[in-house]
PDB file of N, H, CA, C and O in Angstrom:
ATOM      1  N   THR A   1       2.271 -10.264   5.449  1.00  0.00           N
ATOM      2  CA  THR A   1       2.038 -10.444   5.968  1.00  0.00           C
ATOM      3  C   THR A   1       0.889 -11.595   4.948  1.00  0.00           C
ATOM      4  O   THR A   1      -0.161 -11.664   5.587  1.00  0.00           O
ATOM      5  N   GLY A   2       0.807 -12.265   3.935  1.00  0.00           N
ATOM      6  H   GLY A   2       1.660 -12.208   3.416  1.00  0.00           H
ATOM      7  CA  GLY A   2      -0.063 -13.053   3.630  1.00  0.00           C
ATOM      8  C   GLY A   2      -1.133 -12.581   2.560  1.00  0.00           C
ATOM      9  O   GLY A   2      -1.958 -13.282   1.974  1.00  0.00           O
ATOM     10  N   ARG A   3      -0.918 -11.235   2.451  1.00  0.00           N
ATOM     11  H   ARG A   3      -0.248 -10.665   2.927  1.00  0.00           H
ATOM     12  CA  ARG A   3      -2.384 -10.432   1.445  1.00  0.00           C
ATOM     13  C   ARG A   3      -1.433  -9.795   0.371  1.00  0.00           C
ATOM     14  O   ARG A   3      -0.405  -9.132   0.503  1.00  0.00           O
ATOM     15  N   SER A   4      -2.235 -10.289  -0.913  1.00  0.00           N
ATOM     16  H   SER A   4      -3.070 -10.828  -1.020  1.00  0.00           H
ATOM     17  CA  SER A   4      -1.953  -8.944  -1.669  1.00  0.00           C
ATOM     18  C   SER A   4      -2.604  -8.365  -2.337  1.00  0.00           C
ATOM     19  O   SER A   4      -3.768  -8.749  -2.223  1.00  0.00           O
ATOM     20  N   LEU A   5      -2.545  -7.979  -2.682  1.00  0.00           N
ATOM     21  H   LEU A   5      -1.600  -7.667  -2.775  1.00  0.00           H
ATOM     22  CA  LEU A   5      -3.174  -6.156  -3.247  1.00  0.00           C
ATOM     23  C   LEU A   5      -2.516  -6.139  -4.681  1.00  0.00           C
ATOM     24  O   LEU A   5      -1.347  -6.458  -4.896  1.00  0.00           O
ATOM     25  N   SER A   6      -3.744  -5.577  -5.968  1.00  0.00           N
ATOM     26  H   SER A   6      -4.694  -5.318  -5.793  1.00  0.00           H
ATOM     27  CA  SER A   6      -3.594  -5.187  -7.059  1.00  0.00           C
ATOM     28  C   SER A   6      -3.412  -3.473  -7.147  1.00  0.00           C
ATOM     29  O   SER A   6      -3.833  -2.619  -6.366  1.00  0.00           O
ATOM     30  N   PHE A   7      -2.881  -3.369  -7.992  1.00  0.00           N
ATOM     31  H   PHE A   7      -2.539  -4.063  -8.626  1.00  0.00           H
ATOM     32  CA  PHE A   7      -2.706  -2.105  -8.191  1.00  0.00           C
ATOM     33  C   PHE A   7      -3.702  -0.969  -8.115  1.00  0.00           C
ATOM     34  O   PHE A   7      -3.619   0.123  -7.554  1.00  0.00           O
ATOM     35  N   ALA A   8      -4.938  -1.677  -9.035  1.00  0.00           N
ATOM     36  H   ALA A   8      -5.005  -2.565  -9.491  1.00  0.00           H
ATOM     37  CA  ALA A   8      -5.946  -1.200  -8.563  1.00  0.00           C
ATOM     38  C   ALA A   8      -6.727  -1.052  -7.189  1.00  0.00           C
ATOM     39  O   ALA A   8      -7.792  -0.470  -6.980  1.00  0.00           O
ATOM     40  N   GLU A   9      -5.915  -1.732  -6.324  1.00  0.00           N
ATOM     41  H   GLU A   9      -5.050  -2.205  -6.495  1.00  0.00           H
ATOM     42  CA  GLU A   9      -6.589  -1.965  -5.207  1.00  0.00           C
ATOM     43  C   GLU A   9      -5.765  -1.259  -4.626  1.00  0.00           C
ATOM     44  O   GLU A   9      -5.969  -0.261  -5.317  1.00  0.00           O
ATOM     45  N   VAL A  10      -4.995  -0.937  -3.925  1.00  0.00           N
ATOM     46  H   VAL A  10      -4.829  -1.748  -3.364  1.00  0.00           H
ATOM     47  CA  VAL A  10      -3.751   0.119  -3.594  1.00  0.00           C
ATOM     48  C   VAL A  10      -4.515   1.514  -3.668  1.00  0.00           C
ATOM     49  O   VAL A  10      -4.985   2.258  -2.807  1.00  0.00           O
ATOM     50  N   ALA A  11      -4.429   1.564  -5.298  1.00  0.00           N
ATOM     51  H   ALA A  11      -4.046   0.959  -5.997  1.00  0.00           H
ATOM     52  CA  ALA A  11      -5.166   2.723  -5.478  1.00  0.00           C
ATOM     53  C   ALA A  11      -6.360   3.524  -4.708  1.00  0.00           C
ATOM     54  O   ALA A  11      -6.495   4.462  -3.922  1.00  0.00           O
ATOM     55  N   ARG A  12      -7.111   2.606  -5.397  1.00  0.00           N
ATOM     56  H   ARG A  12      -7.002   1.845  -6.035  1.00  0.00           H
ATOM     57  CA  ARG A  12      -8.247   2.724  -4.118  1.00  0.00           C
ATOM     58  C   ARG A  12      -7.983   3.519  -2.397  1.00  0.00           C
ATOM     59  O   ARG A  12      -8.317   4.593  -1.895  1.00  0.00           O
ATOM     60  N   LEU A  13      -7.081   2.098  -1.842  1.00  0.00           N
ATOM     61  H   LEU A  13      -6.810   1.226  -2.249  1.00  0.00           H
ATOM     62  CA  LEU A  13      -6.878   2.560  -0.408  1.00  0.00           C
ATOM     63  C   LEU A  13      -6.403   4.520  -0.418  1.00  0.00           C
ATOM     64  O   LEU A  13      -6.964   5.469   0.129  1.00  0.00           O
ATOM     65  N   VAL A  14      -5.042   4.446  -1.379  1.00  0.00           N
ATOM     66  H   VAL A  14      -4.586   3.674  -1.824  1.00  0.00           H
ATOM     67  CA  VAL A  14      -4.746   5.680  -1.156  1.00  0.00           C
ATOM     68  C   VAL A  14      -6.293   6.866  -1.641  1.00  0.00           C
ATOM     69  O   VAL A  14      -6.732   7.780  -0.942  1.00  0.00           O
ATOM     70  N   ALA A  15      -6.653   6.554  -2.608  1.00  0.00           N
ATOM     71  H   ALA A  15      -6.296   5.812  -3.175  1.00  0.00           H
ATOM     72  CA  ALA A  15      -7.696   7.742  -3.014  1.00  0.00           C
ATOM     73  C   ALA A  15      -8.658   7.901  -1.668  1.00  0.00           C
ATOM     74  O   ALA A  15      -8.814   8.970  -1.077  1.00  0.00           O
ATOM     75  N   ASP A  16      -9.281   6.628  -1.290  1.00  0.00           N
ATOM     76  H   ASP A  16      -9.154   5.760  -1.770  1.00  0.00           H
ATOM     77  CA  ASP A  16      -9.885   6.515   0.287  1.00  0.00           C
ATOM     78  C   ASP A  16      -9.524   7.590   0.857  1.00  0.00           C
ATOM     79  O   ASP A  16     -10.499   8.327   1.003  1.00  0.00           O
ATOM     80  N   GLN A  17      -8.481   8.073   1.290  1.00  0.00           N
ATOM     81  H   GLN A  17      -7.689   7.474   1.172  1.00  0.00           H
ATOM     82  CA  GLN A  17      -7.210   8.773   2.279  1.00  0.00           C
ATOM     83  C   GLN A  17      -7.767   9.939   2.261  1.00  0.00           C
ATOM     84  O   GLN A  17      -8.347  10.654   3.078  1.00  0.00           O
ATOM     85  N   SER A  18      -7.389  10.007   0.828  1.00  0.00           N
ATOM     86  H   SER A  18      -6.919   9.425   0.165  1.00  0.00           H
ATOM     87  CA  SER A  18      -7.664  11.608  -0.042  1.00  0.00           C
ATOM     88  C   SER A  18      -8.424  12.217   0.457  1.00  0.00           C
ATOM     89  O   SER A  18      -9.422  11.774   1.025  1.00  0.00           O
ATOM     90  N   GLU A  19      -7.967  13.881   0.301  1.00  0.00           N
ATOM     91  H   GLU A  19      -7.156  14.241  -0.161  1.00  0.00           H
ATOM     92  CA  GLU A  19      -8.691  15.024  -0.237  1.00  0.00           C
ATOM     93  C   GLU A  19      -8.541  16.011  -0.793  1.00  0.00           C
ATOM     94  O   GLU A  19      -8.327  16.882   0.050  1.00  0.00           O
ATOM     95  N   PRO A  20      -8.524  16.518  -2.045  1.00  0.00           N
ATOM     96  CA  PRO A  20     -10.196  15.928  -2.529  1.00  0.00           C
ATOM     97  C   PRO A  20      -9.832  14.091  -3.364  1.00  0.00           C
ATOM     98  O   PRO A  20      -8.876  13.535  -3.905  1.00  0.00           O
ATOM     99  N   LYS A  21     -11.259  13.755  -3.007  1.00  0.00           N
ATOM    100  H   LYS A  21     -12.035  14.207  -2.567  1.00  0.00           H
ATOM    101  CA  LYS A  21     -11.491  12.521  -4.001  1.00  0.00           C
ATOM    102  C   LYS A  21     -10.625  12.390  -5.036  1.00  0.00           C
ATOM    103  O   LYS A  21     -10.917  13.381  -5.705  1.00  0.00           O
ATOM    104  N   PRO A  22      -9.573  11.716  -5.738  1.00  0.00           N
ATOM    105  CA  PRO A  22      -9.127  11.567  -6.811  1.00  0.00           C
ATOM    106  C   PRO A  22     -10.065  10.670  -7.583  1.00  0.00           C
ATOM    107  O   PRO A  22     -10.784   9.740  -7.218  1.00  0.00           O
ATOM    108  N   ARG A  23      -9.770  11.405  -9.137  1.00  0.00           N
ATOM    109  H   ARG A  23      -9.186  12.160  -9.433  1.00  0.00           H
ATOM    110  CA  ARG A  23     -11.058   9.968  -9.867  1.00  0.00           C
ATOM    111  C   ARG A  23      -9.716   8.953 -10.634  1.00  0.00           C
ATOM    112  O   ARG A  23      -8.698   9.454 -11.111  1.00  0.00           O
ATOM    113  N   ILE A  24     -10.061   7.226 -10.600  1.00  0.00           N
ATOM    114  H   ILE A  24     -10.888   6.819 -10.212  1.00  0.00           H
ATOM    115  CA  ILE A  24      -9.279   6.493 -10.846  1.00  0.00           C
ATOM    116  C   ILE A  24      -9.595   6.293 -11.986  1.00  0.00           C
ATOM    117  O   ILE A  24     -10.746   6.065 -12.359  1.00  0.00           O
ATOM    118  N   GLU A  25      -8.534   6.356 -12.744  1.00  0.00           N
ATOM    119  H   GLU A  25      -7.599   6.541 -12.441  1.00  0.00           H
ATOM    120  CA  GLU A  25      -9.009   6.197 -14.436  1.00  0.00           C
ATOM    121  C   GLU A  25      -8.172   4.396 -14.449  1.00  0.00           C
ATOM    122  O   GLU A  25      -7.183   4.063 -13.796  1.00  0.00           O
ATOM    123  N   SER A  26      -8.946   3.573 -15.363  1.00  0.00           N
ATOM    124  H   SER A  26      -9.750   3.843 -15.894  1.00  0.00           H
ATOM    125  CA  SER A  26      -8.419   2.192 -15.790  1.00  0.00           C
ATOM    126  C   SER A  26      -7.983   2.282 -16.747  1.00  0.00           C
ATOM    127  O   SER A  26      -8.280   3.247 -17.451  1.00  0.00           O
ATOM    128  N   VAL A  27      -7.307   1.547 -17.079  1.00  0.00           N
ATOM    129  H   VAL A  27      -7.065   0.763 -16.507  1.00  0.00           H
ATOM    130  CA  VAL A  27      -6.462   0.832 -19.105  1.00  0.00           C
ATOM    131  C   VAL A  27      -6.603  -0.550 -19.263  1.00  0.00           C
ATOM    132  O   VAL A  27      -6.305  -1.335 -18.362  1.00  0.00           O
ATOM    133  N   SER A  28      -7.176  -1.006 -20.691  1.00  0.00           N
ATOM    134  H   SER A  28      -7.419  -0.368 -21.423  1.00  0.00           H
ATOM    135  CA  SER A  28      -7.218  -2.335 -20.919  1.00  0.00           C
ATOM    136  C   SER A  28      -5.374  -2.847 -20.515  1.00  0.00           C
ATOM    137  O   SER A  28      -4.315  -2.221 -20.542  1.00  0.00           O
ATOM    138  N   ARG A  29      -5.618  -3.788 -20.285  1.00  0.00           N
ATOM    139  H   ARG A  29      -6.479  -4.296 -20.263  1.00  0.00           H
ATOM    140  CA  ARG A  29      -4.965  -4.953 -19.570  1.00  0.00           C
ATOM    141  C   ARG A  29      -3.384  -5.786 -20.317  1.00  0.00           C
ATOM    142  O   ARG A  29      -3.252  -6.979 -20.590  1.00  0.00           O
ATOM    143  N   GLN A  30      -2.256  -4.548 -20.506  1.00  0.00           N
ATOM    144  H   GLN A  30      -2.363  -3.579 -20.284  1.00  0.00           H
ATOM    145  CA  GLN A  30      -1.912  -4.792 -21.670  1.00  0.00           C
ATOM    146  C   GLN A  30      -0.485  -6.515 -21.386  1.00  0.00           C
ATOM    147  O   GLN A  30      -0.076  -7.204 -22.320  1.00  0.00           O
ATOM    148  N   MET A  31      -0.212  -6.654 -20.346  1.00  0.00           N
ATOM    149  H   MET A  31      -0.544  -6.095 -19.587  1.00  0.00           H
ATOM    150  CA  MET A  31       0.273  -7.978 -20.347  1.00  0.00           C
ATOM    151  C   MET A  31      -0.500  -8.824 -19.366  1.00  0.00           C
ATOM    152  O   MET A  31      -1.488  -8.333 -18.820  1.00  0.00           O
ATOM    153  N   PRO A  32      -0.087 -10.181 -19.077  1.00  0.00           N
ATOM    154  CA  PRO A  32      -0.820 -11.242 -18.217  1.00  0.00           C
ATOM    155  C   PRO A  32      -0.881 -11.077 -17.258  1.00  0.00           C
ATOM    156  O   PRO A  32       0.044 -10.301 -17.018  1.00  0.00           O
ATOM    157  N   ILE A  33      -1.456 -11.310 -16.272  1.00  0.00           N
ATOM    158  H   ILE A  33      -2.207 -11.941 -16.468  1.00  0.00           H
ATOM    159  CA  ILE A  33      -0.973 -10.929 -14.870  1.00  0.00           C
ATOM    160  C   ILE A  33      -0.070 -11.600 -14.550  1.00  0.00           C
ATOM    161  O   ILE A  33       0.369 -12.547 -15.203  1.00  0.00           O
ATOM    162  N   THR A  34       0.378 -11.164 -13.392  1.00  0.00           N
ATOM    163  H   THR A  34       0.021 -10.394 -12.862  1.00  0.00           H
ATOM    164  CA  THR A  34       1.061 -12.417 -12.733  1.00  0.00           C
ATOM    165  C   THR A  34       1.367 -12.235 -10.959  1.00  0.00           C
ATOM    166  O   THR A  34       1.407 -11.266 -10.201  1.00  0.00           O
ATOM    167  N   HIS A  35       1.575 -13.950 -10.772  1.00  0.00           N
ATOM    168  H   HIS A  35       1.543 -14.737 -11.388  1.00  0.00           H
ATOM    169  CA  HIS A  35       0.809 -13.760  -9.143  1.00  0.00           C
ATOM    170  C   HIS A  35       2.241 -13.730  -8.537  1.00  0.00           C
ATOM    171  O   HIS A  35       3.211 -14.306  -9.031  1.00  0.00           O
ATOM    172  N   ARG A  36       2.244 -13.174  -7.692  1.00  0.00           N
ATOM    173  H   ARG A  36       1.456 -12.707  -7.292  1.00  0.00           H
ATOM    174  CA  ARG A  36       4.002 -13.009  -6.458  1.00  0.00           C
ATOM    175  C   ARG A  36       3.911 -13.276  -5.134  1.00  0.00           C
ATOM    176  O   ARG A  36       3.643 -12.229  -4.544  1.00  0.00           O
ATOM    177  N   ARG A  37       4.009 -14.180  -4.408  1.00  0.00           N
ATOM    178  H   ARG A  37       4.226 -15.030  -4.888  1.00  0.00           H
ATOM    179  CA  ARG A  37       4.230 -15.156  -2.963  1.00  0.00           C
ATOM    180  C   ARG A  37       5.368 -15.259  -2.815  1.00  0.00           C
ATOM    181  O   ARG A  37       6.106 -16.061  -3.386  1.00  0.00           O
ATOM    182  N   PHE A  38       5.780 -14.102  -1.678  1.00  0.00           N
ATOM    183  H   PHE A  38       5.180 -13.450  -1.214  1.00  0.00           H
ATOM    184  CA  PHE A  38       6.783 -14.587  -0.653  1.00  0.00           C
ATOM    185  C   PHE A  38       6.301 -15.382   0.307  1.00  0.00           C
ATOM    186  O   PHE A  38       5.091 -15.503   0.497  1.00  0.00           O
ATOM    187  N   ASP A  39       6.926 -15.805   0.785  1.00  0.00           N
ATOM    188  H   ASP A  39       7.909 -15.706   0.630  1.00  0.00           H
ATOM    189  CA  ASP A  39       7.087 -16.486   2.382  1.00  0.00           C
ATOM    190  C   ASP A  39       8.035 -15.672   3.332  1.00  0.00           C
ATOM    191  O   ASP A  39       9.235 -15.422   3.211  1.00  0.00           O
ATOM    192  N   THR A  40       7.237 -15.369   4.209  1.00  0.00           N
ATOM    193  H   THR A  40       6.263 -15.572   4.308  1.00  0.00           H
ATOM    194  CA  THR A  40       7.874 -14.102   4.941  1.00  0.00           C
ATOM    195  C   THR A  40       8.417 -15.407   6.533  1.00  0.00           C
ATOM    196  O   THR A  40       8.757 -14.746   7.514  1.00  0.00           O
ATOM    197  N   THR A  41       8.494 -16.968   6.772  1.00  0.00           N
ATOM    198  H   THR A  41       8.218 -17.505   5.975  1.00  0.00           H
ATOM    199  CA  THR A  41       8.805 -17.800   7.628  1.00  0.00           C
ATOM    200  C   THR A  41      10.166 -17.348   8.382  1.00  0.00           C
ATOM    201  O   THR A  41      10.307 -17.308   9.604  1.00  0.00           O
ATOM    202  N   VAL A  42      10.884 -17.102   7.663  1.00  0.00           N
ATOM    203  H   VAL A  42      10.770 -17.134   6.671  1.00  0.00           H
ATOM    204  CA  VAL A  42      12.585 -16.327   7.712  1.00  0.00           C
ATOM    205  C   VAL A  42      12.590 -14.958   8.475  1.00  0.00           C
ATOM    206  O   VAL A  42      13.258 -14.645   9.461  1.00  0.00           O
ATOM    207  N   LEU A  43      11.716 -14.253   7.801  1.00  0.00           N
ATOM    208  H   LEU A  43      11.174 -14.507   7.000  1.00  0.00           H
ATOM    209  CA  LEU A  43      11.734 -13.464   8.413  1.00  0.00           C
ATOM    210  C   LEU A  43      11.260 -13.304   9.949  1.00  0.00           C
ATOM    211  O   LEU A  43      11.850 -12.522  10.694  1.00  0.00           O
ATOM    212  N   ALA A  44       9.853 -14.304  10.510  1.00  0.00           N
ATOM    213  H   ALA A  44       9.374 -14.940   9.905  1.00  0.00           H
ATOM    214  CA  ALA A  44       8.787 -14.179  11.308  1.00  0.00           C
ATOM    215  C   ALA A  44       9.887 -14.834  12.616  1.00  0.00           C
ATOM    216  O   ALA A  44      10.099 -14.231  13.669  1.00  0.00           O
ATOM    217  N   ARG A  45      10.517 -16.240  12.236  1.00  0.00           N
ATOM    218  H   ARG A  45      10.345 -16.729  11.381  1.00  0.00           H
ATOM    219  CA  ARG A  45      11.566 -16.608  13.017  1.00  0.00           C
ATOM    220  C   ARG A  45      13.024 -15.554  13.973  1.00  0.00           C
ATOM    221  O   ARG A  45      13.700 -15.616  15.000  1.00  0.00           O
ATOM    222  N   ALA A  46      12.865 -14.855  13.006  1.00  0.00           N
ATOM    223  H   ALA A  46      12.316 -14.805  12.172  1.00  0.00           H
ATOM    224  CA  ALA A  46      14.126 -14.460  13.309  1.00  0.00           C
ATOM    225  C   ALA A  46      13.440 -12.659  14.223  1.00  0.00           C
ATOM    226  O   ALA A  46      13.815 -12.361  15.357  1.00  0.00           O
ATOM    227  N   PHE A  47      12.761 -12.035  13.650  1.00  0.00           N
ATOM    228  H   PHE A  47      12.456 -12.278  12.729  1.00  0.00           H
ATOM    229  CA  PHE A  47      11.694 -11.097  14.263  1.00  0.00           C
ATOM    230  C   PHE A  47      10.466 -11.664  14.623  1.00  0.00           C
ATOM    231  O   PHE A  47       9.346 -11.548  14.123  1.00  0.00           O
ATOM    232  N   PRO A  48      11.039 -12.540  15.943  1.00  0.00           N
ATOM    233  CA  PRO A  48       9.347 -12.900  16.601  1.00  0.00           C
ATOM    234  C   PRO A  48       8.439 -11.844  17.231  1.00  0.00           C
ATOM    235  O   PRO A  48       7.241 -11.941  16.966  1.00  0.00           O
ATOM    236  N   ASP A  49       8.802 -10.942  17.954  1.00  0.00           N
ATOM    237  H   ASP A  49       9.775 -10.864  18.170  1.00  0.00           H
ATOM    238  CA  ASP A  49       7.866  -9.685  18.286  1.00  0.00           C
ATOM    239  C   ASP A  49       7.832  -8.488  17.609  1.00  0.00           C
ATOM    240  O   ASP A  49       7.310  -7.464  18.050  1.00  0.00           O
ATOM    241  N   TRP A  50       8.360  -8.595  16.583  1.00  0.00           N
ATOM    242  H   TRP A  50       8.785  -9.427  16.225  1.00  0.00           H
ATOM    243  CA  TRP A  50       7.452  -7.948  15.871  1.00  0.00           C
ATOM    244  C   TRP A  50       6.120  -8.204  14.600  1.00  0.00           C
ATOM    245  O   TRP A  50       5.723  -9.281  14.155  1.00  0.00           O
ATOM    246  N   SER A  51       5.758  -7.125  14.331  1.00  0.00           N
ATOM    247  H   SER A  51       6.080  -6.250  14.692  1.00  0.00           H
ATOM    248  CA  SER A  51       4.580  -7.464  13.547  1.00  0.00           C
ATOM    249  C   SER A  51       4.197  -6.356  12.436  1.00  0.00           C
ATOM    250  O   SER A  51       4.342  -5.140  12.555  1.00  0.00           O
ATOM    251  N   CYS A  52       3.809  -6.877  11.615  1.00  0.00           N
ATOM    252  H   CYS A  52       3.691  -7.865  11.518  1.00  0.00           H
ATOM    253  CA  CYS A  52       3.618  -5.616  10.505  1.00  0.00           C
ATOM    254  C   CYS A  52       2.597  -4.661  11.200  1.00  0.00           C
ATOM    255  O   CYS A  52       2.043  -4.764  12.295  1.00  0.00           O
ATOM    256  N   THR A  53       2.503  -3.580  10.113  1.00  0.00           N
ATOM    257  H   THR A  53       2.953  -3.497   9.224  1.00  0.00           H
ATOM    258  CA  THR A  53       1.069  -2.677  10.323  1.00  0.00           C
ATOM    259  C   THR A  53       0.733  -2.746   8.514  1.00  0.00           C
ATOM    260  O   THR A  53       1.240  -2.931   7.407  1.00  0.00           O
ATOM    261  N   THR A  54      -0.175  -2.525   9.048  1.00  0.00           N
ATOM    262  H   THR A  54      -0.586  -2.375   9.947  1.00  0.00           H
ATOM    263  CA  THR A  54      -1.384  -2.765   7.438  1.00  0.00           C
ATOM    264  C   THR A  54      -1.211  -1.402   6.407  1.00  0.00           C
ATOM    265  O   THR A  54      -1.003  -0.223   6.694  1.00  0.00           O
ATOM    266  N   LEU A  55      -1.341  -1.897   5.443  1.00  0.00           N
ATOM    267  H   LEU A  55      -1.510  -2.855   5.211  1.00  0.00           H
ATOM    268  CA  LEU A  55      -0.930  -0.771   4.662  1.00  0.00           C
ATOM    269  C   LEU A  55      -2.880   0.476   4.375  1.00  0.00           C
ATOM    270  O   LEU A  55      -3.341   1.139   3.446  1.00  0.00           O
ATOM    271  N   GLU A  56      -3.108   0.300   5.093  1.00  0.00           N
ATOM    272  H   GLU A  56      -2.734  -0.238   5.847  1.00  0.00           H
ATOM    273  CA  GLU A  56      -4.758   0.801   5.380  1.00  0.00           C
ATOM    274  C   GLU A  56      -3.957   1.869   6.546  1.00  0.00           C
ATOM    275  O   GLU A  56      -3.735   2.996   6.102  1.00  0.00           O
ATOM    276  N   GLU A  57      -3.487   1.588   8.067  1.00  0.00           N
ATOM    277  H   GLU A  57      -3.667   0.673   8.427  1.00  0.00           H
ATOM    278  CA  GLU A  57      -3.076   1.946   8.472  1.00  0.00           C
ATOM    279  C   GLU A  57      -1.352   2.531   8.768  1.00  0.00           C
ATOM    280  O   GLU A  57      -0.939   3.211   9.707  1.00  0.00           O
ATOM    281  N   GLY A  58      -0.643   2.002   7.651  1.00  0.00           N
ATOM    282  H   GLY A  58      -0.979   1.450   6.888  1.00  0.00           H
ATOM    283  CA  GLY A  58       0.075   2.798   7.301  1.00  0.00           C
ATOM    284  C   GLY A  58      -0.002   3.713   5.789  1.00  0.00           C
ATOM    285  O   GLY A  58       0.986   4.194   5.233  1.00  0.00           O
ATOM    286  N   LEU A  59      -1.095   3.789   5.411  1.00  0.00           N
ATOM    287  H   LEU A  59      -1.897   3.398   5.863  1.00  0.00           H
ATOM    288  CA  LEU A  59      -1.582   4.954   3.997  1.00  0.00           C
ATOM    289  C   LEU A  59      -1.749   6.202   5.515  1.00  0.00           C
ATOM    290  O   LEU A  59      -1.090   7.221   5.721  1.00  0.00           O
ATOM    291  N   ALA A  60      -3.327   5.356   6.681  1.00  0.00           N
ATOM    292  H   ALA A  60      -3.863   4.529   6.514  1.00  0.00           H
ATOM    293  CA  ALA A  60      -3.551   6.404   7.363  1.00  0.00           C
ATOM    294  C   ALA A  60      -2.521   7.431   7.993  1.00  0.00           C
ATOM    295  O   ALA A  60      -2.747   8.640   7.966  1.00  0.00           O
ATOM    296  N   ARG A  61      -1.309   6.858   8.597  1.00  0.00           N
ATOM    297  H   ARG A  61      -1.125   5.876   8.619  1.00  0.00           H
ATOM    298  CA  ARG A  61      -0.073   7.879   9.492  1.00  0.00           C
ATOM    299  C   ARG A  61       0.491   8.896   7.937  1.00  0.00           C
ATOM    300  O   ARG A  61       0.589  10.121   7.878  1.00  0.00           O
ATOM    301  N   ILE A  62       0.656   8.313   7.301  1.00  0.00           N
ATOM    302  H   ILE A  62       0.576   7.317   7.349  1.00  0.00           H
ATOM    303  CA  ILE A  62       1.244   9.110   5.901  1.00  0.00           C
ATOM    304  C   ILE A  62       0.451  10.538   6.152  1.00  0.00           C
ATOM    305  O   ILE A  62       0.888  11.597   6.602  1.00  0.00           O
ATOM    306  N   MET A  63      -1.340  10.060   5.539  1.00  0.00           N
ATOM    307  H   MET A  63      -1.696   9.200   5.173  1.00  0.00           H
ATOM    308  CA  MET A  63      -1.960  10.858   5.613  1.00  0.00           C
ATOM    309  C   MET A  63      -2.371  12.507   6.139  1.00  0.00           C
ATOM    310  O   MET A  63      -2.791  13.589   5.732  1.00  0.00           O
ATOM    311  N   ARG A  64      -2.035  11.988   7.002  1.00  0.00           N
ATOM    312  H   ARG A  64      -1.693  11.108   7.333  1.00  0.00           H
ATOM    313  CA  ARG A  64      -2.007  12.217   8.595  1.00  0.00           C
ATOM    314  C   ARG A  64      -1.290  13.698   8.975  1.00  0.00           C
ATOM    315  O   ARG A  64      -1.814  14.628   9.589  1.00  0.00           O
ATOM    316  N   GLN A  65       0.056  13.625   8.423  1.00  0.00           N
ATOM    317  H   GLN A  65       0.482  12.869   7.925  1.00  0.00           H
ATOM    318  CA  GLN A  65       1.688  14.559   8.273  1.00  0.00           C
ATOM    319  C   GLN A  65       0.562  15.300   7.462  1.00  0.00           C
ATOM    320  O   GLN A  65      -0.460  15.020   6.836  1.00  0.00           O
ATOM    321  N   PRO A  66       1.731  17.017   8.015  1.00  0.00           N
ATOM    322  CA  PRO A  66       1.455  17.459   7.816  1.00  0.00           C
ATOM    323  C   PRO A  66       1.644  17.288   6.650  1.00  0.00           C
ATOM    324  O   PRO A  66       1.853  16.116   6.339  1.00  0.00           O
ATOM    325  N   ILE A  67       1.661  18.635   5.185  1.00  0.00           N
ATOM    326  H   ILE A  67       1.490  19.588   5.437  1.00  0.00           H
ATOM    327  CA  ILE A  67       2.551  18.610   4.213  1.00  0.00           C
ATOM    328  C   ILE A  67       3.403  19.446   4.318  1.00  0.00           C
ATOM    329  O   ILE A  67       2.920  20.548   4.575  1.00  0.00           O
ATOM    330  N   VAL A  68       4.627  19.430   4.222  1.00  0.00           N
ATOM    331  H   VAL A  68       5.020  18.535   4.013  1.00  0.00           H
ATOM    332  CA  VAL A  68       5.826  20.355   4.617  1.00  0.00           C
ATOM    333  C   VAL A  68       7.020  20.866   3.636  1.00  0.00           C
ATOM    334  O   VAL A  68       8.110  20.376   3.931  1.00  0.00           O
ATOM    335  N   ALA A  69       7.027  21.782   2.493  1.00  0.00           N
ATOM    336  H   ALA A  69       6.142  22.180   2.253  1.00  0.00           H
ATOM    337  CA  ALA A  69       7.100  22.191   1.726  1.00  0.00           C
ATOM    338  C   ALA A  69       8.944  22.713   2.096  1.00  0.00           C
ATOM    339  O   ALA A  69       9.188  23.555   2.960  1.00  0.00           O
ATOM    340  N   LYS A  70       9.947  22.092   1.344  1.00  0.00           N
ATOM    341  H   LYS A  70       9.749  21.408   0.642  1.00  0.00           H
ATOM    342  CA  LYS A  70      11.019  22.964   1.882  1.00  0.00           C
ATOM    343  C   LYS A  70      11.753  23.626   0.729  1.00  0.00           C
ATOM    344  O   LYS A  70      12.233  22.849  -0.096  1.00  0.00           O
ATOM    345  N   CYS A  71      11.872  24.537   0.588  1.00  0.00           N
ATOM    346  H   CYS A  71      11.482  25.168   1.258  1.00  0.00           H
ATOM    347  CA  CYS A  71      12.476  25.831  -0.647  1.00  0.00           C
ATOM    348  C   CYS A  71      13.617  26.100  -0.328  1.00  0.00           C
ATOM    349  O   CYS A  71      13.766  26.319   0.874  1.00  0.00           O
ATOM    350  N   ARG A  72      14.633  26.179  -1.052  1.00  0.00           N
ATOM    351  H   ARG A  72      14.512  26.001  -2.029  1.00  0.00           H
ATOM    352  CA  ARG A  72      15.770  26.888  -0.899  1.00  0.00           C
ATOM    353  C   ARG A  72      15.769  27.831  -2.249  1.00  0.00           C
ATOM    354  O   ARG A  72      16.687  28.627  -2.447  1.00  0.00           O
TER     355      ARG A  72
END
């Protein structure tokens, strides 16, 4: 998608979809930041009619699903 998110940003997106809202705690960084980039050109060429679901929309879909507990 060309969009990178930090772990903290993803945690906030999940928290925004949650009830009750969880508290997010931070700890000091122990390792240097690493930046990873992915070239999706080959994927786009292979599947020209396909489009990604945004993380926000994917999380919203997941959070709308009923919780089903399976006990055996």
